[in-house]
Structure formats: C-alpha cells, structure tokens
The first five atom37 places (N, CA, C, CB, O) and aatype in JSON, in Angstrom:
{
  "aatype": [20, 20, 20, 20, 20, 20, 20, 20, 20, 20, 20, 20, 20, 20, 20, 20, 20, 20, 20, 20, 20, 20, 20, 20, 20, 20, 20, 20, 20, 20, 20, 20, 20, 20, 20, 20, 20, 20, 20, 20, 20, 20, 20, 20, 20, 20, 20, 20, 20, 20, 20, 20, 20, 20, 20, 20, 20, 20, 20, 20, 20, 20, 20, 20, 20, 20, 20, 20, 20, 20, 20, 20, 20, 20, 20, 20, 20, 20, 20, 20, 20, 20, 20, 20, 20, 20, 20, 20, 20, 20, 20, 20, 20, 20, 20, 20, 20, 20, 20, 20, 20, 20, 20, 20, 20, 20, 20, 20, 20, 20, 20, 20, 20, 20, 20, 20, 20, 20],
  "atom_mask": [
    [1, 1, 1, 1, 1],
    [1, 1, 1, 1, 1],
    [1, 1, 1, 1, 1],
    [1, 1, 1, 1, 1],
    [1, 1, 1, 1, 1],
    [1, 1, 1, 1, 1],
    [1, 1, 1, 1, 1],
    [1, 1, 1, 1, 1],
    [1, 1, 1, 1, 1],
    [1, 1, 1, 1, 1],
    [1, 1, 1, 1, 1],
    [1, 1, 1, 1, 1],
    [1, 1, 1, 1, 1],
    [1, 1, 1, 1, 1],
    [1, 1, 1, 1, 1],
    [1, 1, 1, 1, 1],
    [1, 1, 1, 1, 1],
    [1, 1, 1, 1, 1],
    [1, 1, 1, 1, 1],
    [1, 1, 1, 1, 1],
    [1, 1, 1, 1, 1],
    [1, 1, 1, 1, 1],
    [1, 1, 1, 1, 1],
    [1, 1, 1, 1, 1],
    [1, 1, 1, 1, 1],
    [1, 1, 1, 1, 1],
    [1, 1, 1, 1, 1],
    [1, 1, 1, 1, 1],
    [1, 1, 1, 1, 1],
    [1, 1, 1, 1, 1],
    [1, 1, 1, 1, 1],
    [1, 1, 1, 1, 1],
    [1, 1, 1, 1, 1],
    [1, 1, 1, 1, 1],
    [1, 1, 1, 1, 1],
    [1, 1, 1, 1, 1],
    [1, 1, 1, 1, 1],
    [1, 1, 1, 1, 1],
    [1, 1, 1, 1, 1],
    [1, 1, 1, 1, 1],
    [1, 1, 1, 1, 1],
    [1, 1, 1, 1, 1],
    [1, 1, 1, 1, 1],
    [1, 1, 1, 1, 1],
    [1, 1, 1, 1, 1],
    [1, 1, 1, 1, 1],
    [1, 1, 1, 1, 1],
    [1, 1, 1, 1, 1],
    [1, 1, 1, 1, 1],
    [1, 1, 1, 1, 1],
    [1, 1, 1, 1, 1],
    [1, 1, 1, 1, 1],
    [1, 1, 1, 1, 1],
    [1, 1, 1, 1, 1],
    [1, 1, 1, 1, 1],
    [1, 1, 1, 1, 1],
    [1, 1, 1, 1, 1],
    [1, 1, 1, 1, 1],
    [1, 1, 1, 1, 1],
    [1, 1, 1, 1, 1],
    [1, 1, 1, 1, 1],
    [1, 1, 1, 1, 1],
    [1, 1, 1, 1, 1],
    [1, 1, 1, 1, 1],
    [1, 1, 1, 1, 1],
    [1, 1, 1, 1, 1],
    [1, 1, 1, 1, 1],
    [1, 1, 1, 1, 1],
    [1, 1, 1, 1, 1],
    [1, 1, 1, 1, 1],
    [1, 1, 1, 1, 1],
    [1, 1, 1, 1, 1],
    [1, 1, 1, 1, 1],
    [1, 1, 1, 1, 1],
    [1, 1, 1, 1, 1],
    [1, 1, 1, 1, 1],
    [1, 1, 1, 1, 1],
    [1, 1, 1, 1, 1],
    [1, 1, 1, 1, 1],
    [1, 1, 1, 1, 1],
    [1, 1, 1, 1, 1],
    [1, 1, 1, 1, 1],
    [1, 1, 1, 1, 1],
    [1, 1, 1, 1, 1],
    [1, 1, 1, 1, 1],
    [1, 1, 1, 1, 1],
    [1, 1, 1, 1, 1],
    [1, 1, 1, 1, 1],
    [1, 1, 1, 1, 1],
    [1, 1, 1, 1, 1],
    [1, 1, 1, 1, 1],
    [1, 1, 1, 1, 1],
    [1, 1, 1, 1, 1],
    [1, 1, 1, 1, 1],
    [1, 1, 1, 1, 1],
    [1, 1, 1, 1, 1],
    [1, 1, 1, 1, 1],
    [1, 1, 1, 1, 1],
    [1, 1, 1, 1, 1],
    [1, 1, 1, 1, 1],
    [1, 1, 1, 1, 1],
    [1, 1, 1, 1, 1],
    [1, 1, 1, 1, 1],
    [1, 1, 1, 1, 1],
    [1, 1, 1, 1, 1],
    [1, 1, 1, 1, 1],
    [1, 1, 1, 1, 1],
    [1, 1, 1, 1, 1],
    [1, 1, 1, 1, 1],
    [1, 1, 1, 1, 1],
    [1, 1, 1, 1, 1],
    [1, 1, 1, 1, 1],
    [1, 1, 1, 1, 1],
    [1, 1, 1, 1, 1],
    [1, 1, 1, 1, 1],
    [1, 1, 1, 1, 1],
    [1, 1, 1, 1, 1],
    [1, 1, 1, 1, 1]
  ],
  "atom_positions": [
    [[16.77, -13.73, 9.72], [16.6, -13.0, 8.5], [15.41, -13.59, 7.68], [17.91, -13.04, 7.67], [14.72, -12.86, 6.97]],
    [[15.2, -14.91, 7.81], [14.08, -15.48, 7.13], [12.73, -14.95, 7.7], [14.15, -17.01, 7.23], [11.78, -14.68, 6.97]],
    [[12.7, -14.83, 8.99], [11.49, -14.29, 9.63], [11.23, -12.83, 9.23], [11.62, -14.39, 11.15], [10.1, -12.45, 8.92]],
    [[12.3, -12.03, 9.25], [12.18, -10.62, 8.8], [11.69, -10.56, 7.38], [13.54, -9.88, 8.9], [10.81, -9.75, 7.06]],
    [[12.25, -11.43, 6.49], [11.8, -11.38, 5.13], [10.39, -11.86, 4.96], [12.69, -12.18, 4.3], [9.68, -11.38, 4.08]],
    [[9.96, -12.77, 5.78], [8.55, -13.21, 5.72], [7.56, -12.2, 6.31], [8.41, -14.52, 6.46], [6.45, -12.03, 5.79]],
    [[7.96, -11.55, 7.35], [7.02, -10.62, 8.04], [7.01, -9.2, 7.51], [7.35, -10.57, 9.51], [6.0, -8.5, 7.6]],
    [[8.12, -8.77, 6.97], [8.26, -7.38, 6.46], [7.77, -7.33, 5.03], [9.73, -6.88, 6.54], [8.55, -7.01, 4.14]],
    [[6.49, -7.64, 4.79], [5.97, -7.55, 3.44], [5.31, -6.21, 3.2], [4.99, -8.67, 3.17], [5.31, -5.36, 4.09]],
    [[4.76, -6.01, 2.01], [4.2, -4.7, 1.69], [2.96, -4.41, 2.47], [3.89, -4.6, 0.22], [2.62, -3.24, 2.66]],
    [[2.26, -5.4, 2.95], [1.04, -5.17, 3.73], [1.38, -4.61, 5.15], [0.23, -6.49, 3.86], [0.78, -3.62, 5.58]],
    [[2.32, -5.24, 5.84], [2.69, -4.76, 7.16], [3.41, -3.41, 7.08], [3.58, -5.8, 7.87], [3.2, -2.54, 7.93]],
    [[4.22, -3.23, 6.11], [4.93, -1.95, 5.95], [3.97, -0.84, 5.54], [6.06, -2.08, 4.9], [4.12, 0.3, 5.98]],
    [[2.99, -1.16, 4.7], [2.0, -0.12, 4.32], [1.24, 0.37, 5.5], [1.03, -0.63, 3.28], [0.97, 1.56, 5.59]],
    [[0.86, -0.52, 6.45], [0.16, -0.13, 7.61], [1.09, 0.72, 8.54], [-0.38, -1.36, 8.31], [0.64, 1.67, 9.19]],
    [[2.31, 0.35, 8.59], [3.26, 1.04, 9.53], [3.72, 2.39, 8.98], [4.52, 0.13, 9.8], [3.83, 3.35, 9.74]],
    [[3.99, 2.47, 7.69], [4.61, 3.67, 7.13], [3.81, 4.46, 6.2], [5.79, 3.31, 6.46], [4.33, 5.45, 5.68]],
    [[2.58, 4.14, 5.94], [1.74, 4.92, 5.01], [0.59, 5.49, 5.71], [1.25, 4.09, 3.86], [0.04, 4.88, 6.63]],
    [[0.19, 6.7, 5.29], [-0.95, 7.39, 5.92], [-2.28, 6.68, 5.56], [-1.0, 8.9, 5.45], [-3.15, 6.48, 6.41]],
    [[-2.39, 6.33, 4.28], [-3.67, 5.76, 3.84], [-3.62, 4.18, 3.72], [-4.06, 6.38, 2.45], [-4.6, 3.55, 3.31]],
    [[-2.52, 3.59, 4.07], [-2.4, 2.12, 4.05], [-2.04, 1.53, 2.71], [-3.67, 1.53, 4.49], [-2.09, 0.32, 2.54]],
    [[-1.68, 2.39, 1.74], [-1.29, 1.87, 0.41], [0.1, 2.42, 0.06], [-2.35, 2.27, -0.7], [0.52, 3.47, 0.54]],
    [[0.78, 1.69, -0.78], [2.1, 2.03, -1.25], [2.13, 2.17, -2.78], [3.09, 0.98, -0.78], [1.31, 1.58, -3.49]],
    [[3.09, 2.96, -3.28], [3.31, 3.06, -4.72], [3.79, 1.74, -5.26], [4.31, 4.16, -5.05], [4.3, 0.9, -4.51]],
    [[3.63, 1.56, -6.54], [4.07, 0.3, -7.2], [5.57, 0.14, -7.07], [3.67, 0.3, -8.71], [6.05, -0.97, -6.85]],
    [[6.33, 1.25, -7.21], [7.8, 1.17, -7.08], [8.24, 0.77, -5.7], [8.43, 2.49, -7.44], [9.23, 0.05, -5.55]],
    [[7.55, 1.21, -4.7], [7.85, 0.84, -3.31], [7.56, -0.66, -3.1], [7.02, 1.71, -2.31], [8.32, -1.34, -2.42]],
    [[6.48, -1.17, -3.67], [6.13, -2.55, -3.54], [7.2, -3.45, -4.19], [4.76, -2.79, -4.16], [7.57, -4.49, -3.63]],
    [[7.66, -3.04, -5.34], [8.72, -3.83, -6.0], [10.01, -3.86, -5.18], [9.01, -3.26, -7.39], [10.64, -4.91, -5.07]],
    [[10.42, -2.71, -4.59], [11.59, -2.71, -3.79], [11.42, -3.57, -2.54], [11.94, -1.32, -3.43], [12.33, -4.31, -2.16]],
    [[10.26, -3.47, -1.9], [9.99, -4.3, -0.72], [10.04, -5.78, -1.07], [8.63, -3.95, -0.12], [10.56, -6.57, -0.28]],
    [[9.5, -6.17, -2.2], [9.53, -7.61, -2.56], [10.93, -8.06, -2.88], [8.63, -7.89, -3.76], [11.28, -9.2, -2.58]],
    [[11.73, -7.22, -3.48], [13.14, -7.57, -3.71], [13.9, -7.75, -2.38], [13.84, -6.48, -4.57], [14.68, -8.68, -2.21]],
    [[13.64, -6.84, -1.46], [14.26, -6.98, -0.13], [13.77, -8.21, 0.59], [13.99, -5.75, 0.72], [14.56, -8.86, 1.29]],
    [[12.52, -8.56, 0.46], [12.05, -9.85, 1.01], [12.85, -11.03, 0.48], [10.58, -10.07, 0.7], [13.32, -11.88, 1.24]],
    [[12.99, -11.05, -0.85], [13.68, -12.15, -1.46], [15.16, -12.18, -1.0], [13.57, -12.04, -2.99], [15.69, -13.26, -0.74]],
    [[15.79, -11.05, -0.89], [17.17, -11.0, -0.45], [17.29, -11.49, 0.99], [17.72, -9.58, -0.58], [18.2, -12.25, 1.31]],
    [[16.38, -11.06, 1.87], [16.39, -11.52, 3.28], [16.18, -13.02, 3.39], [15.31, -10.79, 4.09], [16.9, -13.71, 4.12]],
    [[15.19, -13.52, 2.66], [14.88, -14.97, 2.78], [16.03, -15.77, 2.18], [13.53, -15.33, 2.06], [16.43, -16.76, 2.78]],
    [[16.56, -15.4, 1.04], [17.67, -16.19, 0.42], [18.92, -16.09, 1.28], [17.98, -15.68, -1.02], [19.55, -17.12, 1.52]],
    [[19.31, -14.91, 1.77], [20.51, -14.8, 2.56], [20.34, -15.51, 3.92], [20.86, -13.32, 2.77], [21.3, -16.08, 4.44]],
    [[19.16, -15.47, 4.47], [18.92, -16.19, 5.71], [18.99, -17.7, 5.51], [17.57, -15.8, 6.29], [19.53, -18.41, 6.35]],
    [[18.46, -18.19, 4.41], [18.56, -19.57, 4.09], [20.0, -20.03, 3.86], [17.74, -19.86, 2.91], [20.41, -21.08, 4.35]],
    [[20.75, -19.25, 3.12], [22.2, -19.54, 2.88], [22.96, -19.57, 4.24], [22.83, -18.43, 1.91], [23.78, -20.46, 4.49]],
    [[22.67, -18.58, 5.09], [23.34, -18.55, 6.39], [22.94, -19.74, 7.25], [23.01, -17.25, 7.12], [23.76, -20.28, 7.99]],
    [[21.71, -20.14, 7.14], [21.25, -21.28, 7.9], [21.94, -22.6, 7.42], [19.71, -21.39, 7.79], [22.39, -23.43, 8.21]],
    [[21.99, -22.73, 6.11], [22.59, -23.93, 5.52], [24.14, -23.98, 5.71], [22.25, -23.98, 4.03], [24.71, -25.07, 5.79]],
    [[24.77, -22.86, 5.77], [26.23, -22.78, 5.85], [26.66, -22.29, 7.26], [26.78, -21.81, 4.74], [27.73, -21.71, 7.4]],
    [[25.86, -22.52, 8.27], [26.18, -21.98, 9.59], [27.44, -22.54, 10.18], [25.07, -22.23, 10.53], [28.14, -21.83, 10.91]],
    [[27.78, -23.83, 9.89], [29.0, -24.4, 10.41], [30.22, -23.78, 9.78], [29.01, -25.87, 10.19], [31.2, -23.48, 10.46]],
    [[30.15, -23.58, 8.47], [31.3, -22.97, 7.78], [31.47, -21.45, 8.17], [31.11, -23.12, 6.22], [32.59, -20.95, 8.31]],
    [[30.32, -20.75, 8.34], [30.41, -19.39, 8.77], [30.99, -19.26, 10.2], [29.04, -18.74, 8.7], [31.78, -18.37, 10.51]],
    [[30.56, -20.19, 11.04], [31.04, -20.18, 12.46], [32.54, -20.46, 12.46], [30.26, -21.27, 13.35], [33.28, -19.82, 13.21]],
    [[32.98, -21.37, 11.65], [34.42, -21.7, 11.61], [35.23, -20.54, 11.05], [34.67, -22.95, 10.76], [36.33, -20.26, 11.53]],
    [[34.69, -19.86, 10.04], [35.41, -18.72, 9.44], [35.55, -17.62, 10.46], [34.69, -18.2, 8.17], [36.64, -17.08, 10.62]],
    [[34.47, -17.25, 11.16], [34.52, -16.2, 12.15], [35.47, -16.56, 13.27], [33.12, -15.92, 12.7], [36.23, -15.72, 13.75]],
    [[35.43, -17.83, 13.69], [36.35, -18.28, 14.76], [37.81, -18.17, 14.28], [36.03, -19.76, 15.18], [38.68, -17.76, 15.04]],
    [[38.08, -18.54, 13.01], [39.43, -18.42, 12.54], [39.89, -16.96, 12.45], [39.56, -19.07, 11.2], [41.04, -16.66, 12.76]],
    [[39.0, -16.08, 12.05], [39.33, -14.65, 11.95], [39.64, -14.09, 13.33], [38.16, -13.86, 11.32], [40.61, -13.34, 13.48]],
    [[38.83, -14.44, 14.35], [39.1, -13.96, 15.69], [40.4, -14.51, 16.24], [37.96, -14.3, 16.6], [41.15, -13.79, 16.89]],
    [[40.67, -15.8, 16.0], [41.95, -16.38, 16.46], [43.1, -15.73, 15.78], [42.0, -17.87, 16.22], [44.13, -15.48, 16.42]],
    [[42.99, -15.43, 14.47], [44.11, -14.75, 13.77], [44.38, -13.37, 14.33], [43.82, -14.63, 12.27], [45.53, -12.97, 14.51]],
    [[43.26, -12.62, 14.63], [43.42, -11.27, 15.19], [44.02, -11.31, 16.54], [42.12, -10.55, 15.26], [44.81, -10.43, 16.88]],
    [[43.7, -12.3, 17.34], [44.26, -12.4, 18.69], [45.74, -12.74, 18.62], [43.52, -13.46, 19.51], [46.5, -12.29, 19.47]],
    [[46.17, -13.51, 17.65], [47.6, -13.87, 17.53], [48.36, -12.74, 16.87], [47.78, -15.17, 16.71], [49.53, -12.57, 17.2]],
    [[47.81, -11.98, 16.0], [48.46, -10.91, 15.3], [47.69, -9.6, 15.48], [48.6, -11.25, 13.82], [46.93, -9.19, 14.6]],
    [[47.89, -8.93, 16.63], [47.16, -7.7, 16.83], [47.6, -6.57, 15.85], [47.34, -7.25, 18.27], [48.73, -6.54, 15.36]],
    [[46.69, -5.68, 15.6], [46.99, -4.56, 14.71], [47.79, -3.52, 15.51], [45.66, -3.93, 14.12], [47.4, -3.07, 16.58]],
    [[48.91, -3.17, 14.92], [49.77, -2.09, 15.56], [49.64, -0.84, 14.68], [51.35, -2.53, 15.69], [49.75, -0.89, 13.46]],
    [[49.39, 0.24, 15.35], [49.2, 1.5, 14.64], [50.46, 2.31, 14.7], [48.03, 2.29, 15.22], [51.04, 2.52, 15.77]],
    [[50.9, 2.79, 13.5], [52.05, 3.72, 13.43], [51.57, 5.06, 13.88], [52.67, 3.81, 12.0], [50.38, 5.35, 13.77]],
    [[52.49, 5.92, 14.4], [52.03, 7.26, 14.73], [51.6, 8.01, 13.49], [53.11, 8.03, 15.45], [52.2, 7.89, 12.42]],
    [[50.55, 8.79, 13.67], [49.99, 9.52, 12.52], [50.77, 10.78, 12.25], [48.54, 9.87, 12.77], [51.04, 11.57, 13.15]],
    [[51.14, 10.96, 11.0], [51.84, 12.15, 10.58], [50.87, 13.31, 10.57], [52.49, 11.96, 9.21], [49.77, 13.19, 10.03]],
    [[51.25, 14.42, 11.15], [50.36, 15.59, 11.25], [49.98, 16.18, 9.88], [51.04, 16.66, 12.11], [48.87, 16.67, 9.68]],
    [[50.93, 16.12, 8.96], [50.63, 16.67, 7.63], [49.5, 15.88, 6.94], [51.92, 16.66, 6.75], [48.68, 16.47, 6.24]],
    [[49.46, 14.6, 7.13], [48.4, 13.81, 6.48], [47.07, 14.19, 7.12], [48.66, 12.26, 6.61], [46.08, 14.32, 6.4]],
    [[47.01, 14.37, 8.37], [45.76, 14.77, 9.07], [45.33, 16.15, 8.58], [45.97, 14.79, 10.62], [44.16, 16.37, 8.28]],
    [[46.25, 17.06, 8.51], [45.87, 18.41, 8.04], [45.37, 18.38, 6.63], [47.04, 19.37, 8.14], [44.36, 19.02, 6.33]],
    [[46.03, 17.66, 5.75], [45.62, 17.58, 4.34], [44.25, 16.86, 4.19], [46.71, 16.85, 3.51], [43.43, 17.21, 3.35]],
    [[44.06, 15.85, 5.03], [42.74, 15.12, 4.9], [41.61, 15.95, 5.41], [42.76, 13.79, 5.66], [40.47, 15.61, 5.09]],
    [[41.82, 17.01, 6.17], [40.75, 17.84, 6.63], [40.67, 19.17, 5.86], [40.92, 18.08, 8.08], [39.58, 19.67, 5.58]],
    [[41.83, 19.72, 5.54], [41.83, 21.02, 4.85], [41.33, 20.93, 3.44], [43.22, 21.6, 4.84], [40.61, 21.83, 2.98]],
    [[41.68, 19.87, 2.72], [41.24, 19.75, 1.35], [39.75, 19.67, 1.19], [41.83, 18.57, 0.74], [39.2, 20.43, 0.39]],
    [[39.04, 18.76, 1.93], [37.61, 18.76, 1.82], [36.91, 20.07, 2.25], [37.1, 17.65, 2.63], [35.91, 20.49, 1.66]],
    [[37.49, 20.71, 3.31], [36.89, 21.98, 3.74], [37.0, 23.01, 2.65], [37.56, 22.51, 5.03], [36.06, 23.76, 2.39]],
    [[38.15, 23.04, 1.99], [38.4, 24.04, 0.93], [37.47, 23.73, -0.26], [39.91, 24.03, 0.48], [36.91, 24.66, -0.85]],
    [[37.3, 22.49, -0.61], [36.34, 22.13, -1.69], [34.94, 22.51, -1.34], [36.38, 20.65, -1.99], [34.22, 23.03, -2.2]],
    [[34.52, 22.28, -0.1], [33.18, 22.69, 0.33], [33.0, 24.21, 0.27], [32.92, 22.2, 1.75], [31.94, 24.69, -0.13]],
    [[34.0, 24.94, 0.65], [33.89, 26.37, 0.64], [33.91, 26.96, -0.81], [35.02, 26.96, 1.47], [33.35, 28.03, -1.07]],
    [[34.55, 26.24, -1.7], [34.52, 26.67, -3.09], [33.23, 26.3, -3.79], [35.67, 26.08, -3.83], [32.9, 26.94, -4.79]],
    [[32.51, 25.34, -3.34], [31.28, 24.92, -3.92], [30.15, 25.87, -3.57], [30.97, 23.53, -3.49], [29.26, 26.09, -4.39]],
    [[30.15, 26.42, -2.38], [29.06, 27.3, -1.91], [28.99, 28.56, -2.8], [29.29, 27.71, -0.39], [30.01, 29.08, -3.25]],
    [[27.75, 29.02, -3.04], [27.55, 30.13, -3.98], [28.2, 31.43, -3.5], [26.06, 30.36, -4.19], [28.98, 32.06, -4.21]],
    [[27.85, 31.82, -2.23], [28.43, 33.06, -1.67], [28.38, 32.9, -0.16], [27.64, 34.38, -2.14], [27.91, 31.89, 0.37]],
    [[28.89, 33.96, 0.5], [29.03, 33.9, 1.95], [27.69, 33.89, 2.68], [29.86, 35.08, 2.43], [27.64, 33.61, 3.88]],
    [[26.62, 34.18, 2.0], [25.31, 34.16, 2.69], [24.75, 32.77, 2.79], [24.32, 35.05, 1.97], [23.72, 32.59, 3.44]],
    [[25.37, 31.75, 2.18], [24.85, 30.41, 2.27], [25.8, 29.54, 3.07], [24.62, 29.83, 0.88], [25.76, 28.33, 2.87]],
    [[26.62, 30.04, 3.93], [27.54, 29.24, 4.72], [26.86, 28.47, 5.83], [28.59, 30.11, 5.31], [27.48, 27.6, 6.44]],
    [[25.56, 28.77, 6.11], [24.84, 28.01, 7.11], [24.66, 26.54, 6.63], [23.46, 28.68, 7.38], [24.34, 25.67, 7.45]],
    [[24.86, 26.25, 5.35], [24.8, 24.87, 4.89], [25.85, 23.97, 5.53], [24.95, 24.84, 3.41], [25.71, 22.75, 5.53]],
    [[26.88, 24.57, 6.05], [27.97, 23.82, 6.65], [27.92, 23.77, 8.16], [29.25, 24.4, 6.24], [28.96, 23.61, 8.8]],
    [[26.74, 23.89, 8.74], [26.58, 23.84, 10.22], [27.07, 22.49, 10.75], [25.08, 24.07, 10.63], [27.58, 22.4, 11.87]],
    [[26.91, 21.46, 9.94], [27.32, 20.12, 10.44], [28.81, 19.92, 10.47], [26.71, 19.05, 9.59], [29.27, 18.94, 11.04]],
    [[29.61, 20.85, 9.86], [31.08, 20.73, 9.95], [31.63, 21.27, 11.24], [31.74, 21.43, 8.79], [32.77, 20.96, 11.58]],
    [[30.88, 22.09, 11.98], [31.43, 22.68, 13.19], [31.86, 21.65, 14.2], [30.44, 23.6, 13.82], [32.96, 21.79, 14.74]],
    [[31.09, 20.64, 14.5], [31.58, 19.6, 15.47], [32.87, 18.96, 15.0], [30.51, 18.49, 15.68], [33.73, 18.69, 15.83]],
    [[33.04, 18.71, 13.72], [34.27, 18.14, 13.23], [35.41, 19.08, 13.42], [34.15, 17.77, 11.79], [36.5, 18.67, 13.82]],
    [[35.16, 20.38, 13.12], [36.2, 21.34, 13.3], [36.62, 21.49, 14.73], [35.77, 22.62, 12.76], [37.81, 21.65, 15.0]],
    [[35.71, 21.45, 15.64], [36.02, 21.56, 17.07], [36.84, 20.35, 17.53], [34.71, 21.67, 17.91], [37.79, 20.53, 18.3]],
    [[36.52, 19.17, 17.09], [37.28, 17.99, 17.44], [38.74, 18.11, 16.9], [36.58, 16.72, 16.9], [39.71, 17.8, 17.58]],
    [[38.82, 18.56, 15.67], [40.17, 18.75, 15.11], [41.0, 19.78, 15.82], [40.08, 19.14, 13.69], [42.19, 19.58, 16.06]],
    [[40.37, 20.88, 16.16], [41.07, 21.99, 16.86], [41.51, 21.56, 18.22], [40.16, 23.24, 16.99], [42.65, 21.82, 18.62]],
    [[40.62, 20.88, 18.96], [40.95, 20.43, 20.32], [42.12, 19.42, 20.27], [39.68, 19.79, 21.02], [43.03, 19.5, 21.09]],
    [[42.09, 18.48, 19.33], [43.16, 17.49, 19.22], [44.47, 18.12, 18.71], [42.72, 16.36, 18.29], [45.55, 17.62, 19.03]],
    [[44.38, 19.18, 17.93], [45.63, 19.78, 17.48], [46.31, 20.59, 18.57], [45.39, 20.66, 16.28], [47.51, 20.85, 18.48]],
    [[45.58, 20.99, 19.6], [46.17, 21.76, 20.72], [46.97, 20.85, 21.64], [45.08, 22.47, 21.52], [48.07, 21.19, 22.06]],
    [[46.38, 19.69, 21.95], [47.06, 18.82, 22.89], [48.17, 18.0, 22.31], [46.11, 17.92, 23.51], [48.81, 17.23, 23.02]]
  ]
}
C-alpha cells in the first residue's frame, strides 16, 4: 500500500488517464488525499502486522470451530424482498415507453423464476 501511495501520484495518473496530460484541481486534491490514505494505512499495517496476523488467525480458528449454519429460507421473505423493489421501480418510471431502463433487472428476474420452479 505504501508503494501504491507513492507511485500513484497526480503525475503518473495524469499520463495514464488524461488526454492532454493534465488534471483538474479537484482531481489532484482527491488523488493526494488517496495517496496519504494509502501511505498511512500501509504504514499502520506494517507496524501492526503481528497483531493483524494474530487477529486474522483467531478469526479463522473461531470460524473453523463454529461453522455458520443456515436456516431454511422462508419463501415469503424471498418474494417480498424481490417484489417490493420491483414494484417501487415500476412506480418510479414515467410511463410504459421508458421500461427499457430496467433491462438490467431481467437477469435477476430469470434467476428468481428458475429458482422458484425447482
């Protein structure tokens, strides 16, 4: 993270993501804040690596001793969690001529319909 913070500055990002090699002032400010965040968090992770390693090891050991058991899903909860957002989305659209805005919902609907059959 320290290396990313040091190398991902406004000069390298301007060359990579800008047509003319320059960035707006607001973009430079955001990039500098992200540099600081990366360098500080990388330094903290480096200084506390033993504690972080121990915490992750403890979490993995706890999960291995106490596996997560899933209760069977109630069908009504599944239907409500899908029907309510679909209804809200259909109420928000202006008219039936703008339903193409919901093209991204079709894969979700197909998954729901296939799972409800079996």
